[in-house]
C-alpha positions as CSV (number, residue, x, y, z in Angstrom):
1,M,100.4,110.0,146.8
2,T,100.5,107.3,149.4
3,G,97.5,104.6,149.6
4,D,96.0,106.3,152.5
5,Q,96.5,110.0,151.1
6,T,94.5,108.5,147.9
7,A,92.0,106.8,150.3
8,S,91.0,110.3,151.5
9,L,90.6,112.0,148.6
10,I,88.5,109.6,147.4
11,Y,86.4,110.0,150.4
12,L,86.1,113.8,150.4
13,V,85.7,113.8,146.7
14,L,82.4,111.2,147.7
15,L,81.2,113.0,150.6
16,G,81.6,116.7,148.7
17,G,79.2,115.4,145.4
18,V,76.6,114.0,148.0
19,I,76.5,117.0,149.9
20,L,76.3,118.8,146.4
21,T,73.4,116.6,145.2
22,W,71.6,116.9,148.3
23,Y,72.0,120.8,148.0
24,V,71.1,121.0,144.0
25,V,68.1,118.8,145.0
26,A,67.0,120.5,148.1
27,N,67.0,124.1,146.4
28,R,65.7,123.0,142.9
29,G,63.4,126.4,142.4
30,G,66.4,128.5,143.5
31,L,68.8,127.7,140.7
32,G,70.5,131.5,140.9
33,K,71.0,131.1,144.7
34,M,71.9,128.1,144.7
35,A,75.3,128.9,141.8
36,Q,75.9,131.9,144.6
37,H,75.9,129.9,147.7
38,L,78.4,127.1,145.8
39,A,80.5,129.4,144.4
40,A,80.7,130.8,148.8
41,W,81.5,127.6,149.5
42,G,84.1,126.8,147.2
43,L,85.6,129.8,147.4
44,I,86.0,128.7,151.4
45,F,86.9,124.9,150.8
46,L,89.8,126.3,148.5
47,G,91.1,128.6,151.2
48,V,91.1,125.9,153.8
49,I,93.3,123.6,151.5
50,A,95.7,126.6,150.2
51,A,96.3,127.4,154.2
52,Y,96.9,123.8,154.7
53,G,99.4,123.5,151.9
54,L,101.0,126.7,153.2
55,W,100.8,126.2,156.8
56,A,104.5,125.7,157.2
57,D,105.4,128.7,155.6
58,I,102.5,130.4,157.9
59,R,104.2,129.1,161.0
60,Q,107.2,130.4,160.2
61,T,106.5,133.8,159.6
62,V,104.3,133.9,162.5
63,M,106.5,132.1,165.2
64,P,109.3,134.1,165.6
65,Q,112.8,132.4,165.7
66,Q,116.2,132.7,167.4
67,S,117.8,136.2,166.5
68,V,121.4,136.5,166.6
69,F,122.7,140.1,166.5
70,A,126.3,139.8,165.9
71,E,127.9,143.3,166.3
72,E,126.7,143.0,169.5
73,G,127.4,139.6,170.7
74,R,123.8,138.8,171.3
75,I,121.3,135.9,171.0
76,E,117.8,136.0,172.0
77,L,115.4,133.4,171.6
78,P,111.6,133.8,171.7
79,R,109.4,131.3,174.0
80,A,107.7,128.5,172.4
81,P,104.4,128.2,172.6
82,D,104.8,125.5,175.0
83,G,106.6,127.9,177.8
84,H,110.3,126.6,176.8
85,Y,113.0,128.1,175.0
86,Y,114.7,126.2,172.2
87,V,117.9,127.3,170.8
88,T,119.7,125.9,167.4
89,L,123.7,125.3,168.1
90,D,126.2,124.0,165.3
91,V,127.7,121.0,167.0
92,N,130.4,119.5,165.3
93,G,129.0,121.0,161.6
94,Q,125.7,119.9,162.5
95,P,122.6,122.1,163.4
96,L,121.3,120.8,166.4
97,R,118.0,121.7,168.2
98,F,118.4,122.7,171.9
99,V,115.7,122.8,174.7
100,V,117.6,125.4,177.4
101,D,117.1,123.9,180.7
102,T,118.8,125.9,183.7
103,G,118.0,123.0,186.2
104,A,120.7,120.8,183.8
105,S,124.1,121.3,185.1
106,A,125.4,120.4,182.0
107,M,125.1,119.8,178.4
108,V,123.1,116.6,177.5
109,L,122.4,114.9,174.1
110,T,120.2,112.3,172.9
111,Q,121.8,110.0,171.6
112,E,120.4,110.6,167.8
113,D,122.0,114.3,167.7
114,A,125.2,112.7,169.6
115,A,125.2,110.4,165.6
116,R,124.6,113.4,164.0
117,A,127.7,115.0,165.7
118,G,129.6,112.6,164.6
119,L,130.1,110.9,167.8
120,Q,130.0,107.0,167.3
121,Q,128.0,104.9,169.1
122,D,130.1,102.5,169.6
123,E,132.9,104.6,171.2
124,L,131.1,106.2,174.0
125,F,131.3,104.6,177.5
126,F,127.7,105.0,179.5
127,F,129.6,105.2,182.9
128,S,128.8,108.1,184.7
129,E,125.6,108.9,186.0
130,A,123.3,111.9,186.3
131,M,119.8,112.6,189.0
132,T,116.7,113.5,186.6
133,A,113.5,113.7,187.7
134,N,112.9,110.6,186.3
135,G,115.1,109.3,188.7
136,A,119.4,108.3,187.4
137,V,120.4,107.6,184.4
138,Q,123.5,106.7,182.8
139,T,125.6,109.4,180.9
140,A,128.7,109.0,178.8
141,P,130.7,112.1,178.9
142,V,132.1,113.6,175.5
143,T,134.0,116.4,174.3
144,L,132.4,118.6,171.6
145,D,135.1,119.6,168.8
146,R,133.0,122.6,168.0
147,V,129.9,124.5,169.2
148,A,128.9,127.4,167.6
149,L,125.8,130.1,168.8
150,G,125.6,132.6,165.8
151,P,129.2,135.0,165.8
152,V,130.3,132.6,169.3
153,T,132.7,129.6,168.9
154,D,133.5,127.6,171.7
155,R,136.1,124.4,170.9
156,N,136.4,121.2,172.9
157,V,133.0,121.8,174.6
158,R,132.5,119.1,177.2
159,A,128.7,117.2,176.7
160,Y,127.1,114.3,178.2
161,V,125.5,111.8,176.1
162,N,122.2,110.1,178.0
163,S,121.9,106.2,177.6
164,G,117.9,106.5,178.1
165,E,115.3,108.0,175.8
166,M,115.4,111.8,175.9
167,S,112.7,113.6,173.5
168,Q,115.5,116.9,173.1
169,S,118.7,117.7,173.8
170,L,119.5,119.8,176.6
171,L,121.2,123.1,177.2
172,G,122.4,123.4,180.3
173,M,124.4,125.6,182.8
174,S,127.8,124.0,181.6
175,Y,127.2,125.9,178.6
176,L,125.2,128.8,179.3
177,D,127.9,129.7,181.8
178,R,130.1,131.2,179.2
179,F,127.7,133.9,178.8
180,A,128.1,137.1,180.5
181,R,124.5,138.2,180.9
182,I,121.7,135.8,180.5
183,E,117.9,137.7,180.6
184,I,114.7,136.6,180.8
185,S,112.6,139.5,180.1
186,G,109.2,140.3,177.7
187,G,108.8,136.5,176.3
188,K,112.7,136.1,175.2
189,L,115.7,134.5,176.5
190,V,118.4,137.0,175.6
191,L,122.5,135.4,175.8
192,E,125.3,137.8,175.4
193,R,129.5,137.7,175.4
């Protein structure tokens, strides 16, 4: 446990002790009823702790993930709560998460994702320029050895690395054009080859 977690735990224990003491003093006459209330609040408290501890598992179960139907050559991407579509691609053997951006003409990697994909920072030359909603940015053209999405694998894929700050890599039209069909319907983005 870190120092902050320990301090939070001590605070919660003290707060719980103060509330329990107040409750016992206020309800001295009906100890049986107080025990019932105490048990109910204890179960609620344990339920909250359990839900907090299991939230990552619950979220993964409740929030749909991308689905790959290899035999049909179809990939389905669910709409995220923020309204965007996200996809995880295997880029040079590394799983990288992209936001699908039909407004981007090319596949654009953040510098962090480029490093994870094995592209050396000192080998990137930021001589090209891209226009974004925030203005012009310098980009470095690169060739990705291997990009895979489910059963679909492409080799020597052209992309760019953004020189500026970018929170998410973009999957633009240069990659999406490789699919025979792109459809958005019923909260899903469907890609087929």
